[in-house]
Rosetta silent file (secondary structure, phi, psi, omega in degrees, C-alpha in Angstrom):
SEQUENCE: MRVRAKPLVGIITLLALVGVIGVVVLVNNLAGNLKLPRLGPECTVSADGEVTLDTVQMANAATIAAIGVRRGMPEQAVVVALATAFQESKLENLDDGDRDSVGLFQQRPSQGWGTVEQIKDPRYAAGKFYSALKKVKGWQEMRVTDAAQTVQRSAYPEAYEKWADESRVLAAALTGRATGAVECTVSGTPALRGAEAATALLASLKLDWGKKLPSTAAAQAAGLTVDVANVNTGWRYAHWLVSHASSSGLERVRFGELEWHAPDGKWQPVTDGSGSNTGQVVAEVFS
SCORE:     score description
SCORE:     0.000 S_00000001
   1 L     0.000  132.886 -178.396    0.000    0.000    0.000 S_00000001
   2 L   -94.127  136.838  178.198    1.412    3.410   -0.954 S_00000001
   3 L   -94.048  127.841  179.959    1.288    6.314    1.502 S_00000001
   4 L   -88.871   99.289 -172.685    0.358    9.662   -0.003 S_00000001
   5 L   -86.401  -22.811 -172.237    2.771   12.032    1.818 S_00000001
   6 H   -60.596  -44.208  178.355    2.361   15.211   -0.220 S_00000001
   7 H   -60.532  -38.355  179.640   -0.904   16.410    1.385 S_00000001
   8 H   -64.326  -44.103  178.192    0.597   15.910    4.869 S_00000001
   9 H   -60.168  -41.673 -179.926    3.714   17.890    3.937 S_00000001
  10 H   -63.097  -40.229  179.691    1.522   20.636    2.552 S_00000001
  11 H   -65.174  -42.720  179.354   -0.509   20.863    5.753 S_00000001
  12 H   -62.082  -42.752  179.737    2.657   21.058    7.895 S_00000001
  13 H   -62.489  -43.096 -179.592    4.078   23.792    5.664 S_00000001
  14 H   -63.494  -43.120  179.204    0.855   25.762    5.857 S_00000001
  15 H   -62.982  -39.927  178.462    0.724   25.514    9.650 S_00000001
  16 H   -63.071  -41.335  179.380    4.334   26.671    9.917 S_00000001
  17 H   -64.082  -42.662  178.060    3.595   29.663    7.691 S_00000001
  18 H   -61.698  -39.503  178.650    0.557   30.603    9.779 S_00000001
  19 H   -63.128  -43.284  179.384    2.713   30.402   12.915 S_00000001
  20 H   -62.664  -45.274 -179.953    5.362   32.720   11.461 S_00000001
  21 H   -61.458  -39.920  179.332    2.728   35.232   10.383 S_00000001
  22 H   -62.410  -41.228  178.566    1.197   35.112   13.853 S_00000001
  23 H   -63.917  -43.438 -179.774    4.539   35.867   15.508 S_00000001
  24 H   -61.280  -45.564  179.563    5.172   38.798   13.160 S_00000001
  25 H   -62.391  -42.806 -179.945    1.741   40.262   13.850 S_00000001
  26 H   -61.774  -44.890  179.992    2.193   39.810   17.604 S_00000001
  27 H   -62.922  -42.236  179.464    5.589   41.538   17.589 S_00000001
  28 H   -63.184  -39.550 -179.269    4.233   44.421   15.533 S_00000001
  29 H   -69.201  -31.851 -176.981    1.305   44.871   17.889 S_00000001
  30 H   -92.918   -7.369 -171.701    3.516   44.832   20.971 S_00000001
  31 H   -54.679  -39.801 -179.122    6.376   46.903   19.568 S_00000001
  32 H   -68.155  -18.272 -177.555    5.105   50.099   21.119 S_00000001
  33 H  -103.951   -7.327 -178.922    4.986   48.453   24.539 S_00000001
  34 L   -76.128  135.732  175.584    8.308   46.624   24.470 S_00000001
  35 L  -108.340  104.611 -178.095   11.061   48.082   26.619 S_00000001
  36 L   -73.917  150.561  178.909   14.386   47.208   25.078 S_00000001
  37 L   -63.984  140.924  178.589   17.400   46.896   27.365 S_00000001
  38 L   -78.513  145.983  177.888   19.426   50.079   27.685 S_00000001
  39 L  -105.539  138.084  175.594   22.991   50.090   26.484 S_00000001
  40 L    86.185 -171.736 -175.404   25.731   51.818   28.389 S_00000001
  41 L   -63.297  155.001  178.840   25.692   53.770   31.668 S_00000001
  42 E  -132.795  160.330  172.557   22.434   54.694   33.353 S_00000001
  43 E  -121.828  138.639  175.510   21.180   57.182   35.907 S_00000001
  44 E  -119.388  129.137  179.199   18.536   56.426   38.495 S_00000001
  45 E  -114.022  123.831 -177.372   16.628   59.227   40.212 S_00000001
  46 E  -123.276  113.641  178.877   14.756   58.378   43.421 S_00000001
  47 L  -161.571   90.085 -173.722   12.461   60.943   45.041 S_00000001
  48 L    56.705   43.214 -175.486    8.958   59.729   45.936 S_00000001
  49 L   142.835  173.757 -177.986    9.222   57.488   42.884 S_00000001
  50 E  -138.872  137.409  178.964   11.973   56.299   40.579 S_00000001
  51 E  -131.738  135.678  176.224   13.036   57.258   37.066 S_00000001
  52 E  -114.691  128.462  179.670   15.803   55.706   34.979 S_00000001
  53 E  -130.470  161.225  168.915   17.460   57.695   32.189 S_00000001
  54 E   -82.168  173.058 -171.471   20.579   57.341   30.114 S_00000001
  55 H   -69.159  -29.580  177.059   23.369   59.807   30.818 S_00000001
  56 H   -68.479  -47.010  177.385   22.518   62.114   27.896 S_00000001
  57 H   -59.697  -40.890 -177.592   18.892   62.405   28.992 S_00000001
  58 H   -64.034  -44.184  179.359   20.004   62.989   32.578 S_00000001
  59 H   -62.786  -41.339  178.918   22.344   65.828   31.644 S_00000001
  60 H   -65.656  -39.850  177.829   19.624   67.507   29.571 S_00000001
  61 H   -62.375  -41.649 -179.676   17.113   67.175   32.405 S_00000001
  62 H   -64.929  -38.114  177.950   19.580   68.762   34.831 S_00000001
  63 H   -67.290  -42.982  177.817   20.171   71.675   32.479 S_00000001
  64 H   -58.701  -44.459  179.634   16.435   72.255   32.009 S_00000001
  65 H   -65.382  -42.620 -179.016   15.966   72.312   35.787 S_00000001
  66 H   -61.151  -42.099  179.842   18.956   74.622   36.331 S_00000001
  67 H   -64.649  -37.183  177.264   17.648   77.176   33.844 S_00000001
  68 H   -64.213  -47.869  178.810   14.280   77.152   35.607 S_00000001
  69 H   -62.698  -43.038 -179.914   15.814   77.715   39.046 S_00000001
  70 H   -57.771  -35.250 -179.343   18.150   80.359   37.612 S_00000001
  71 L   -87.320    3.941  178.170   15.112   82.258   36.280 S_00000001
  72 L    76.076   19.615  179.186   13.341   82.099   39.631 S_00000001
  73 L   -80.856  144.595  179.529   10.649   79.726   38.378 S_00000001
  74 L   -71.619  167.905 -177.871    8.940   77.477   40.957 S_00000001
  75 H   -57.003  -35.373 -179.410    9.376   73.713   41.019 S_00000001
  76 H   -62.958  -31.866  176.475    6.066   73.205   39.205 S_00000001
  77 H   -65.050  -38.916  176.964    7.457   75.112   36.211 S_00000001
  78 H   -64.065  -39.674  176.863   10.360   72.656   36.095 S_00000001
  79 H   -58.992  -47.717 -179.143    7.843   69.796   36.160 S_00000001
  80 H   -63.019  -43.210 -179.877    5.980   71.274   33.174 S_00000001
  81 H   -63.330  -44.224 -179.599    9.206   71.889   31.260 S_00000001
  82 H   -66.527  -41.473  177.907   10.504   68.374   31.858 S_00000001
  83 H   -61.910  -38.035  178.443    7.176   66.777   30.901 S_00000001
  84 H   -64.909  -46.793 -179.696    7.211   68.798   27.688 S_00000001
  85 H   -67.543  -34.586  173.680   10.749   67.752   26.799 S_00000001
  86 H   -56.202  -50.633 -175.822    9.933   64.125   27.657 S_00000001
  87 H   -70.694  -41.193 -173.477    7.053   64.128   25.191 S_00000001
  88 H   -76.444  -35.266 -172.227    8.677   66.189   22.459 S_00000001
  89 H  -141.328    2.394 -170.863   12.135   64.625   22.343 S_00000001
  90 L    55.989   33.737  178.536   12.503   62.018   25.120 S_00000001
  91 L    63.400   31.992  176.377   14.960   64.512   26.634 S_00000001
  92 L  -118.323  139.522 -176.506   17.271   64.254   23.621 S_00000001
  93 L   -81.886   82.476 -170.316   18.550   67.284   21.721 S_00000001
  94 E   -73.552  142.376  177.587   17.176   66.246   18.323 S_00000001
  95 L   -76.597  -26.215 -179.232   18.520   67.601   15.045 S_00000001
  96 L  -153.404  169.472  179.919   15.132   67.362   13.355 S_00000001
  97 L  -165.751 -145.164  178.743   11.524   66.458   13.956 S_00000001
  98 L   -67.290  125.430 -176.876    8.078   67.258   12.643 S_00000001
  99 L    54.467 -120.189 -177.166    8.399   69.854    9.875 S_00000001
 100 L  -103.913   22.052 -179.104   11.148   72.280   11.014 S_00000001
 101 L   -70.426  140.420  177.127   11.080   71.347   14.715 S_00000001
 102 E  -143.333  164.438  169.519   14.439   70.888   16.466 S_00000001
 103 E    83.036 -171.462 -176.272   15.924   70.505   19.914 S_00000001
 104 L   -63.958  -37.141 -176.266   14.697   69.373   23.321 S_00000001
 105 L  -104.455    6.225 -179.067   11.317   71.081   23.030 S_00000001
 106 L    50.699   47.527  177.321   10.941   70.629   19.256 S_00000001
 107 E   -79.212  151.034 -172.247   10.606   74.370   18.823 S_00000001
 108 L  -112.200  123.130  175.415   10.196   75.689   15.279 S_00000001
 109 H   -55.122  -36.931 -178.484   12.253   78.512   13.754 S_00000001
 110 H   -67.985  -15.161  179.371    9.323   79.292   11.463 S_00000001
 111 H  -102.973   13.089  173.045    7.157   79.966   14.530 S_00000001
 112 L    86.656   15.457 -178.449    9.517   82.543   15.991 S_00000001
 113 L   -79.974  -15.076 -178.372   11.337   80.415   18.561 S_00000001
 114 L   133.717 -177.081  176.901   14.763   81.380   17.219 S_00000001
 115 L   -77.999  165.635  177.204   17.301   80.113   14.718 S_00000001
 116 H   -57.610  -43.892 -178.630   18.138   76.427   14.411 S_00000001
 117 H   -62.563  -40.178  178.843   21.494   77.088   16.065 S_00000001
 118 H   -66.378  -47.973 -176.656   19.860   78.876   18.976 S_00000001
 119 H   -65.071  -28.970  178.193   17.173   76.259   19.548 S_00000001
 120 L   -72.390  -11.289  173.854   19.782   73.494   19.474 S_00000001
 121 L   -84.139  113.288 -176.730   21.356   75.096   22.554 S_00000001
 122 H   -55.666  -34.018 -179.249   19.543   73.411   25.491 S_00000001
 123 H   -68.815  -43.565  177.446   19.964   76.499   27.667 S_00000001
 124 H   -63.537  -47.452 -177.357   18.434   78.801   25.076 S_00000001
 125 H   -60.944  -44.650  179.019   15.597   76.376   24.331 S_00000001
 126 H   -64.204  -41.398  178.988   14.742   75.914   28.013 S_00000001
 127 H   -61.097  -41.697  178.428   14.869   79.660   28.592 S_00000001
 128 H   -64.892  -38.247  179.001   12.458   80.306   25.715 S_00000001
 129 H   -64.137  -47.797 -178.906   10.076   77.684   27.084 S_00000001
 130 H   -62.928  -37.883  178.674   10.063   79.203   30.577 S_00000001
 131 H   -61.795  -42.207  179.258    9.545   82.705   29.140 S_00000001
 132 H   -68.521  -40.348 -179.718    6.507   81.484   27.199 S_00000001
 133 H   -63.974  -40.014 -178.130    5.138   79.562   30.191 S_00000001
 134 H   -60.597  -26.659 -179.129    5.464   82.601   32.446 S_00000001
 135 L   -82.274   -9.947 -178.739    3.129   84.518   30.125 S_00000001
 136 L   -81.017  116.182 -177.716    0.361   81.920   30.464 S_00000001
 137 L   -66.039  124.390  175.831   -2.196   83.268   32.915 S_00000001
 138 L    75.357   20.311 -176.790   -2.881   80.841   35.751 S_00000001
 139 H   -61.372  -29.019 -178.000   -0.491   78.147   34.542 S_00000001
 140 H   -62.103  -29.952 -178.195    0.349   77.239   38.163 S_00000001
 141 H   -92.328   -6.152 -178.178   -3.195   75.962   38.729 S_00000001
 142 L   -79.393  159.029  166.176   -3.405   74.065   35.435 S_00000001
 143 L   -62.416  155.185  179.140   -2.779   70.387   34.878 S_00000001
 144 H   -54.318  -46.554 -176.064    0.711   69.749   33.596 S_00000001
 145 H   -66.214  -33.443  179.663   -0.572   68.848   30.150 S_00000001
 146 H   -71.456  -40.467  177.432   -2.747   71.977   29.880 S_00000001
 147 H   -64.493  -44.311  179.573    0.100   74.297   30.845 S_00000001
 148 H   -64.215  -43.299 -177.958    2.445   72.575   28.400 S_00000001
 149 H   -64.593  -35.291  178.794   -0.125   72.577   25.614 S_00000001
 150 H   -61.772  -33.054  177.177   -0.781   76.303   25.982 S_00000001
 151 H   -81.576  -45.635 -169.898    2.886   76.887   25.192 S_00000001
 152 H   -85.370  -31.755 -177.101    3.440   74.143   22.619 S_00000001
 153 L    54.389   54.318 -178.187    0.087   74.054   20.762 S_00000001
 154 L   -80.673  158.571  174.174    0.552   70.391   19.927 S_00000001
 155 L   -75.208   -9.385 -179.335   -1.755   68.218   17.852 S_00000001
 156 L  -126.193   75.495 -170.595   -1.830   65.875   20.873 S_00000001
 157 L   -64.089  -22.306 -178.796   -2.777   68.118   23.819 S_00000001
 158 L   -89.677   -7.062 -170.572   -3.185   65.287   26.354 S_00000001
 159 H   -65.823  -28.531 -175.469    0.178   63.659   25.604 S_00000001
 160 H   -70.478  -26.493 -173.931    2.192   65.642   28.151 S_00000001
 161 H   -63.773  -30.132 -177.092    0.238   64.374   31.145 S_00000001
 162 H   -68.013  -12.163  178.877    1.657   60.853   30.902 S_00000001
 163 H  -102.850    5.300 -174.935    5.085   62.258   31.824 S_00000001
 164 H   -63.048  -44.616 -177.749    3.886   64.226   34.853 S_00000001
 165 H   -64.458  -46.091  178.614    4.867   61.656   37.490 S_00000001
 166 H   -60.648  -39.432 -177.816    8.352   61.112   36.084 S_00000001
 167 H   -69.303  -32.750  176.393    8.859   64.860   35.829 S_00000001
 168 H   -66.590  -39.564  176.807    7.868   65.409   39.455 S_00000001
 169 H   -61.027  -48.763 -179.463   10.482   62.870   40.554 S_00000001
 170 H   -63.063  -43.659 -177.107   13.177   64.591   38.492 S_00000001
 171 H   -64.281  -40.224  178.974   12.158   68.079   39.599 S_00000001
 172 H   -60.176  -39.211 -179.891   12.248   67.148   43.297 S_00000001
 173 H   -75.078  -47.413 -170.604   15.814   65.909   42.888 S_00000001
 174 H   -78.339  -16.857  172.689   17.166   68.555   40.526 S_00000001
 175 L   -90.738   -1.511  174.633   15.789   71.528   42.470 S_00000001
 176 L    92.136    8.600 -177.807   17.515   70.172   45.577 S_00000001
 177 L   -78.739  -20.155  179.549   14.475   69.094   47.539 S_00000001
 178 L  -109.643  154.535 -175.572   15.625   65.462   47.715 S_00000001
 179 L  -106.068  129.765  177.412   18.855   64.117   49.248 S_00000001
 180 L    53.755   40.735 -169.049   21.291   61.840   47.372 S_00000001
 181 L   -94.517  -19.572 -179.056   18.612   61.284   44.758 S_00000001
 182 E  -106.699  117.200  179.834   20.588   61.254   41.486 S_00000001
 183 E  -125.636  119.358  179.575   22.862   58.248   40.989 S_00000001
 184 E  -124.021  133.414  175.789   24.761   57.747   37.728 S_00000001
 185 L   -93.696  126.261 -177.806   27.241   55.009   36.947 S_00000001
 186 L  -122.197  124.883  179.649   30.162   56.219   34.843 S_00000001
 187 L  -130.159  173.623  179.398   32.680   53.849   33.305 S_00000001
 188 L    89.787  178.790 -178.053   35.366   53.979   30.655 S_00000001
 189 L   -86.543  124.393 -179.366   38.232   56.384   30.114 S_00000001
 190 L   -67.829  145.059  179.442   37.328   60.053   30.678 S_00000001
 191 L   -71.765  -30.260 -179.880   37.910   62.431   27.778 S_00000001
 192 L  -123.699  149.239  178.442   39.234   65.098   30.160 S_00000001
 193 L  -140.310  163.049  170.693   41.362   64.814   33.285 S_00000001
 194 H    57.659 -143.397 -175.903   42.945   66.977   35.940 S_00000001
 195 H   -59.422  -35.629  179.365   42.961   70.764   35.662 S_00000001
 196 H   -63.207  -42.976  178.586   41.531   70.656   32.141 S_00000001
 197 H   -66.220  -42.864 -179.325   38.517   68.665   33.333 S_00000001
 198 H   -63.086  -41.672  179.714   38.010   70.914   36.371 S_00000001
 199 H   -65.127  -43.654  179.152   38.126   74.072   34.260 S_00000001
 200 H   -65.724  -38.125 -179.911   35.648   72.693   31.720 S_00000001
 201 H   -65.770  -42.952  178.347   33.317   71.511   34.487 S_00000001
 202 H   -64.551  -39.556  178.765   33.286   74.941   36.139 S_00000001
 203 H   -62.529  -40.144  178.873   32.626   76.605   32.778 S_00000001
 204 H   -67.233  -40.615  175.393   29.644   74.315   32.209 S_00000001
 205 H   -57.102  -44.724 -178.933   28.318   75.062   35.700 S_00000001
 206 H   -65.639  -37.484  178.915   28.484   78.785   34.967 S_00000001
 207 H   -63.903  -40.373 -179.286   26.659   78.376   31.663 S_00000001
 208 H   -78.227  -40.050 -170.817   23.752   76.570   33.323 S_00000001
 209 H  -101.009  -18.222  176.954   23.540   78.488   36.590 S_00000001
 210 H    55.292 -132.855 -177.608   24.743   81.963   35.642 S_00000001
 211 H   -71.131  -12.234  175.429   24.624   84.447   38.498 S_00000001
 212 H   -67.285  -27.953 -179.671   23.016   81.830   40.740 S_00000001
 213 L   -72.889  127.614 -179.108   26.407   80.142   40.994 S_00000001
 214 L   -56.998  142.056 -179.322   28.373   81.626   43.904 S_00000001
 215 L   -66.157  -16.908  179.989   31.285   83.816   42.827 S_00000001
 216 L   -81.545   -7.284  177.853   33.488   81.788   45.174 S_00000001
 217 L   -58.378  130.397 -173.464   33.103   78.663   43.013 S_00000001
 218 E  -144.626  145.063  177.286   36.613   77.761   41.953 S_00000001
 219 E   -99.383  141.076  173.528   38.447   75.132   39.960 S_00000001
 220 E  -125.249  178.981 -179.259   41.669   73.496   41.106 S_00000001
 221 L   -61.710  -32.886 -175.279   43.869   70.860   39.561 S_00000001
 222 L   -94.305   -9.192 -178.627   42.011   68.113   41.396 S_00000001
 223 E   160.714 -141.269  179.150   38.453   69.415   40.937 S_00000001
 224 E  -152.468  162.912  177.019   36.287   72.279   42.118 S_00000001
 225 E  -130.209  146.260  176.829   34.406   73.591   45.127 S_00000001
 226 E  -130.987  117.438  176.038   31.096   75.442   45.379 S_00000001
 227 E   -75.422  137.197 -178.099   30.148   77.292   48.568 S_00000001
 228 L  -131.043  150.427 -175.944   26.452   76.946   49.409 S_00000001
 229 L   -86.361  -24.413 -176.980   24.172   78.733   51.841 S_00000001
 230 L  -154.704  172.350 -176.516   21.904   75.802   52.706 S_00000001
 231 H   -64.427  -41.453 -179.131   21.301   72.094   52.187 S_00000001
 232 H   -58.090  -47.757  179.212   18.734   72.597   49.426 S_00000001
 233 H   -64.511  -38.538  179.139   21.143   74.636   47.325 S_00000001
 234 H   -59.750  -43.506 -179.186   23.914   72.149   47.990 S_00000001
 235 H   -71.839  -26.029  173.148   21.911   69.259   46.606 S_00000001
 236 H   -57.880  -50.146 -177.741   20.997   71.281   43.510 S_00000001
 237 H   -72.006  -40.161  179.916   24.663   71.538   42.607 S_00000001
 238 H   -61.303  -44.793  179.003   25.584   68.047   43.791 S_00000001
 239 H   -68.802  -36.399  176.421   22.842   66.476   41.678 S_00000001
 240 H   -61.171  -45.363 -178.872   23.724   68.679   38.702 S_00000001
 241 H   -60.312  -46.942  179.246   27.351   67.536   38.916 S_00000001
 242 H   -63.673  -38.103  179.817   26.434   63.851   39.006 S_00000001
 243 H   -61.761  -29.232 -178.689   23.981   64.359   36.137 S_00000001
 244 L  -103.827   12.273 -172.055   26.800   65.696   33.967 S_00000001
 245 H   -64.403  -33.721 -171.989   29.471   63.296   35.181 S_00000001
 246 H   -65.442  -23.652 -176.907   29.680   61.125   32.068 S_00000001
 247 H  -111.885    8.370 -169.799   31.057   63.936   29.906 S_00000001
 248 L  -118.577   -5.809 -176.330   33.088   65.860   32.458 S_00000001
 249 L    77.133   17.275 -177.626   35.815   63.593   33.846 S_00000001
 250 E   -76.666  133.208  179.998   34.164   63.721   37.264 S_00000001
 251 E  -108.837  -35.348 -173.676   35.233   61.006   39.694 S_00000001
 252 E  -151.505  143.453  172.748   33.711   61.976   43.049 S_00000001
 253 E  -130.340  135.831 -179.930   31.209   64.436   44.559 S_00000001
 254 E  -128.676  133.170  172.566   30.911   65.092   48.272 S_00000001
 255 E  -152.264  134.881 -177.968   28.251   67.014   50.156 S_00000001
 256 E    61.882 -127.984 -179.440   27.221   66.809   53.784 S_00000001
 257 L  -101.842   12.339 -176.952   27.811   63.304   55.065 S_00000001
 258 E  -122.247  153.424  172.983   27.492   61.624   51.668 S_00000001
 259 E  -141.704  146.777  177.212   29.713   61.127   48.662 S_00000001
 260 E  -108.255  138.782 -179.003   29.150   59.812   45.134 S_00000001
 261 E  -126.461  131.349 -170.436   31.820   57.803   43.327 S_00000001
 262 L   -55.036  -51.089 -173.885   31.809   57.331   39.537 S_00000001
 263 L   -60.643  -39.696  179.971   32.517   53.587   39.140 S_00000001
 264 L   -95.066  -19.350  172.233   29.752   52.399   41.480 S_00000001
 265 L    73.214   11.403 -174.378   27.487   55.398   40.911 S_00000001
 266 L  -109.878  152.350  167.726   26.043   55.392   44.436 S_00000001
 267 E   -86.441  126.354 -178.251   25.811   57.917   47.243 S_00000001
 268 E  -130.921  156.410  176.005   27.473   56.431   50.313 S_00000001
 269 E   -60.780  141.663  176.017   28.328   57.742   53.788 S_00000001
 270 L   -66.986  130.607 -174.547   31.669   59.517   53.991 S_00000001
 271 L  -118.006    3.871 -176.136   34.090   57.151   55.707 S_00000001
 272 L   -91.381    7.567  177.020   37.389   59.063   55.837 S_00000001
 273 L    81.427    8.904 -177.436   36.543   60.846   59.076 S_00000001
 274 L   -76.192  -16.551  176.932   36.212   64.286   57.512 S_00000001
 275 L    79.812 -178.923 -176.603   32.754   64.750   59.012 S_00000001
 276 L   -78.667  139.087  175.068   29.742   66.621   57.716 S_00000001
 277 E  -139.192   96.906 -179.885   30.184   69.694   55.521 S_00000001
 278 E   -96.317    8.557  179.523   26.929   71.304   54.430 S_00000001
 279 E  -100.974   -2.693 -175.155   28.599   74.589   53.495 S_00000001
 280 E  -155.601  134.122  171.552   30.469   73.365   50.451 S_00000001
 281 E   -95.427  128.464 -177.638   30.018   70.958   47.565 S_00000001
 282 E  -116.374  126.946  178.736   33.319   69.334   46.633 S_00000001
 283 E  -119.778  133.795  177.862   33.888   67.707   43.237 S_00000001
 284 E  -115.735  138.113  177.749   36.987   65.692   42.299 S_00000001
 285 E  -105.113  163.103  175.592   38.012   64.853   38.742 S_00000001
 286 L   -64.670  136.376 -178.403   40.138   61.965   37.506 S_00000001
 287 L   -84.713    0.000    0.000   43.821   62.812   37.707 S_00000001
């Protein structure tokens, strides 16, 4: 008796094809919800919640917060600004976007936000956002998404609200209200070392903080020091320094009874017997 194998082979082939198509459809449907593993160093911010960013996003968030504090804007303004940048660019300084939009806030030169070169400067872009927000009557009482939308005039006015919780966590840390809240792990060989790194780090601090930065802030061969009037101000600078550590050659930051060390990325109690110092933030660079 002869066995007719061809129909069986055909059925198996068909089932296999259906299975492949099903997997493809499933992956496509879930793609928007999949969280791929991050590559490279990360920063974790913990302040009544937790947010994880890569080091580029963290540095941009710290700059946005610094510009807000520098302009005398309240913490809620920083929350709105961060939520806007989360939605518009994922806190990345984009070269292009929808139509002629560029930068952290996807501002458009054609809409009067400035030149491409200006908008690509995170400090300029953040400053323009805060200036526009300040003109919105009653923005302090609005939902985050409504305040952001009044400035941005997006086609998706509710989109900013989904970033409100993350932005509150970041704002609490970056305005100095939380203690030891920004932890970034930095590995690899620093591009700058010694006096060169310290000088560049101080210059970057001045660009972000302007006249808010104490005139006594000074760079030395081994790092820099910033005199502070209170604990809140100290943590603003300490968290800013850690947020920018990956590009600055920073090895260690010390404030109060805690210190952050680049390789492990954690804030730990000071163990060298130097005691508490809440009057000065001390940063050390790789030698």
